[in-house]
N, C-alpha and C positions, 0 to 999 in steps of 0.2 A: 937594317932591318932582319926582324927574327922570320926563320922559316917554321911553319908549322908541322910538327910529327905527324908521318903519313898515317901513325892509328887514330889521331884526330880526324882526319880527312874521312877514312874510311866509317868513322861513327856518324862524322855528318853526313856522308852519303846515304848511310839507313836512317836517319832521321829523316833527311828529305823525301827517298824514296816512301817512307811512309807518312808522311806528310802530305803528297800525293796522290798516293791511293786514298788515305781517308778525307782529302779536301782538292777533290777533282776540278774544282773551278778558280782555284789559287795556283797562283806559281811561283816561285822561290828561287831567288838569284843572288850572289854574292856582287853586291857593288861597293867599291872603295874600302873593301874591309867592312862593309857590314851587309849582314843578310836583308835582303827587301822582300818583302811580298806582293805580287799584285792580284789584281782580283778580277776576275773575268764577268762582267756585267749582268751578262744575259744571261748564266749560270744562275747567281744568286740575285740577280735581280736589285743589286747594290752598286754605286758607282765607284765606290772606294772600300780599303780595308776600316775606317774608321764608321762605315755606313753598314760594313759587314759585322762587326763586331758588335754594332747597338741593335742591330737585327738578332744576332745569335744569345745576345741578354734577354733582348724580349721573350727568345721561344724555347729557351733552355729551361726554366722550371715549369712550361706546359706540358715538353717533351720527356721529363725528368717524372710527372705526374703520370702519364701515360706508362712508362716504364714499369712504376711502383704499381698501379692497377694490374698491368700483367703478371708481375712478380707475386702479387698476391693472391690473385687468382690462381695461379700455379701451386698456392699453399692453402687453398680450398678457403678462399675468404674472395667473393666475387665480389665487384662493385659493379655499379649503373653509371651511366653518364650522368644521371641527375645529382651522385653523391659526389661530384666534383664539381665546384664552383669556384670563380673568379673574383677575386678581392679588385677594391679600386686601384689599387697599386698595382695591378697586374699579375698580381700571384699568384698563386691556388691552392686549393684548400679541398681535401678531400673528408668527409664526414662518414668516419668509419664505424661509429656509434655514436648514442648521446654519451656526452662528457669527452669523446677521443674524437678529434680533429688534428691532421697534419696536413703543416704548411709547404708549399714545396715554392723555397725562395732560392734567388740565384746561388747555387753552389750547395744548398743545404736543404734539406727536409728536417720540420721540426713538428715537435708536440709536447704535451704534457702528458707525466706520469707520474701518481704518489708526489703529486706539487710540483714537481722540477720539470725544467725544460730540458726536454730531450734533445739534441744536436746531429745528423747522421749526414755523411757527405750523400749530394744529389749524384754524385757518381756512382753510386754503389745501393741503386735502387734492390738489390736482392738481399743485399746486407738489411737495408732498410727493412724490408718485406717480415725478415728472419726475426726480428727484434719486436715488429708488432705483432708478429703471430706468436711471439714469447709472452708479450704481453697479456695478450687474447689467454694463453693457456694460465698464466700467473693470474689472472682475475675474470673467472668463468661469466661474472655477471656481465661483462663489456660482450661476449660470444654470446651471451641469452639476449639482451639490449640489440644487439644487430640481429640476430635473428627474428627478436619479435618485430623489429620494424621490417621488416625483408617480406612477413607473413601479411601486413598489413596493405604492402605494394603490390599484392598478388590482388589481379580481377577476381572479385568477387564473380560466383556462380550466377547463371542467368535463374532468377525466380521462378516458381512453376506457376505465378499467380498472374 
């Protein structure tokens, strides 16, 4: 039997400490040389790690889209709840302007620009927002279309008649 170097144990301890902080409902232990995770069903409302993973896969595109909307708002491109739609497959789609739809699928944001599909990691919503702002800056007609639609969405003033 070979012994693990102490440096390896120290790295694993730091990883486990981070995992315990980030995922408080999951316990980690080393059993028979393998890392095992146990799920607190009350915290996640999931009875197993498999059920938790399935739940996270369903929720990640929604969470990513929410983070992207916040990042866009910080960059002066506000979005409304009505701009976000859910597809039949459980994906989320953001309509930024006529001709510019951003899909949030597991692990990725995707949209079309200049006839090509652009992919960017959903783990980086700020980076995605930067790319979209850059697209708006390169193609001012997109911003014009967005502002035009926003003006149409404004409530009409009451008629004096």
